[in-house]
C-alpha positions in Angstrom: 97.5 102.5 94.5 99.8 105.4 93.4 99.4 107.5 90.2 102.4 105.7 88.7 100.9 102.3 89.5 97.6 103.4 87.8 99.5 104.5 84.7 101.2 101.1 84.5 97.8 99.4 85.0 96.3 101.2 82.0 99.5 101.3 79.9 100.2 97.6 79.9 97.0 96.5 78.2 97.4 99.3 75.6 100.9 98.1 74.8 99.8 94.5 74.6 96.9 95.4 72.3 99.2 97.5 70.1 101.6 94.5 69.8 98.7 92.3 68.7 97.6 94.8 66.0 101.1 95.0 64.6 101.6 91.2 64.6 98.2 90.7 63.0 99.0 93.1 60.1 102.2 91.4 59.0 100.4 89.3 56.3 98.7 91.1 53.5 95.2 89.9 52.5 94.1 89.5 49.0 92.3 92.8 48.9 95.3 94.7 50.1 97.4 93.0 47.4 94.8 93.9 44.8 94.8 97.5 46.0 98.6 97.7 45.7 98.5 96.2 42.2 95.9 98.8 41.2 98.1 101.6 42.7 101.1 100.3 40.8 99.1 100.2 37.5 97.9 103.8 38.0 101.4 105.0 38.8 102.8 103.1 35.7 100.1 104.7 33.5 100.9 108.1 34.9 104.6 107.7 34.2 103.8 106.6 30.7 101.7 109.7 30.1 104.5 111.9 31.5 107.1 110.2 29.3 104.8 110.6 26.2 104.4 114.3 26.9 108.1 115.0 27.4 
């Protein structure tokens, strides 16, 4: 087997696994949604403090 053939042999499973990871991460779980809500609340609070001090 040539070097190029070996590269393809190892690259193909990596590409396939990467595709599975991306496809598996499309939906957000409840903890991720909760974390985003918390981030949004902290950002809103920060903006309110900035507005109050202007």
